[in-house]
C-alpha positions in Angstrom: 127.3 138.6 135.9 130.1 136.5 137.4 133.4 138.2 137.7 135.7 135.4 136.8 138.3 134.8 134.1 136.4 131.8 132.8 134.3 132.0 129.7 130.7 132.9 130.6 127.5 131.1 129.5 124.6 133.4 129.4 121.8 131.3 127.8 120.5 127.8 127.8 120.9 127.7 124.0 124.6 128.7 124.3 125.1 126.0 126.9 123.6 123.3 124.6 125.8 124.6 121.7 128.9 124.4 123.9 128.4 120.8 125.1 127.5 119.7 121.6 130.6 121.3 120.0 133.1 120.2 122.7 133.8 116.7 123.8 134.9 117.6 127.4 133.3 120.5 129.2 133.1 121.6 132.9 130.4 124.1 133.8 130.5 125.8 137.2 127.0 127.2 138.0 127.2 129.5 141.0 127.4 132.9 142.5 130.1 135.3 143.6 130.1 133.8 147.1 132.6 132.2 149.5 131.7 128.6 148.4 132.0 129.4 144.7 135.0 131.8 144.3 137.6 129.2 145.3 136.2 126.7 142.7 136.3 129.4 140.0 139.9 130.1 140.9 140.8 126.4 140.7 139.2 126.1 137.3 141.0 129.2 136.1 144.3 127.7 137.1 143.5 124.2 135.6 142.5 125.7 132.2 146.2 125.9 131.3 146.9 122.4 132.5 143.9 120.7 131.0 143.8 122.3 127.6 141.6 119.6 126.2 138.8 120.5 128.7 136.7 123.6 128.2 135.9 125.4 131.5 132.9 127.7 131.7 130.8 129.5 134.4 127.1 130.2 134.4 125.3 132.4 136.9 123.1 130.3 139.2 120.4 133.0 139.6 120.0 133.6 135.8 116.7 132.1 134.7 118.7 130.5 131.8 120.6 128.4 134.2 117.5 126.3 134.8 119.0 124.1 132.2 121.6 123.2 134.9 119.3 123.4 138.0 116.8 121.0 136.5 119.2 118.2 135.7 118.3 115.0 137.5 122.0 114.8 138.7 121.6 117.9 140.8 118.2 117.4 142.4 119.7 116.4 145.8 122.2 119.3 145.8 121.9 121.9 148.6 124.9 124.1 148.0 126.5 126.0 145.2 128.3 125.9 143.0 126.9 123.1 141.0 129.7 121.6 138.9 128.7 119.6 135.9 131.2 117.5 134.0 130.1 116.7 130.4 131.8 114.2 128.0 130.5 113.8 124.5 127.3 115.7 125.4 126.4 113.6 128.4 126.7 114.3 132.1 129.5 112.0 133.5 129.9 113.6 136.9 128.2 116.3 139.0 129.3 117.8 142.3 128.3 120.7 144.5 129.8 123.0 147.1 133.3 124.1 147.8 136.0 121.7 146.5 139.8 121.5 146.6 142.1 121.4 143.7 142.9 117.8 144.5 139.2 116.9 144.3 138.7 118.7 141.0 141.8 117.2 139.4 140.8 113.7 140.6 137.6 114.0 138.7 139.3 115.5 135.6 141.8 112.6 135.6 139.1 110.0 136.1 136.6 111.3 133.6 138.8 112.9 130.9 142.0 111.0 131.2 141.6 109.2 127.8 142.8 112.3 125.9 144.9 113.9 128.6 148.1 112.2 127.6 147.4 112.0 123.9 
């Protein structure tokens, strides 16, 4: 279990349902470690700013997170968390490792800006 204030995804079926029902989703797949915790905190903070984006976490070591770990977009990744950015059910961006708020907001603005100011 991840101890964050984000909504948790516990199964692959739930993950599929979420990305199919929401047009803009960010899933942070990680652990409670020093590379992941800052990214969770950034996402928790940005949830209030980017209300049109749904932020979730998923435990990296859960067998159900194979749905994330097996994506072609993450095959070269070597550090957690894996951050997957979905738009209309498709992966539009994927990143890994510790990131700054500026890096995360740059991707949010680039990938999800069409509805940000609507």
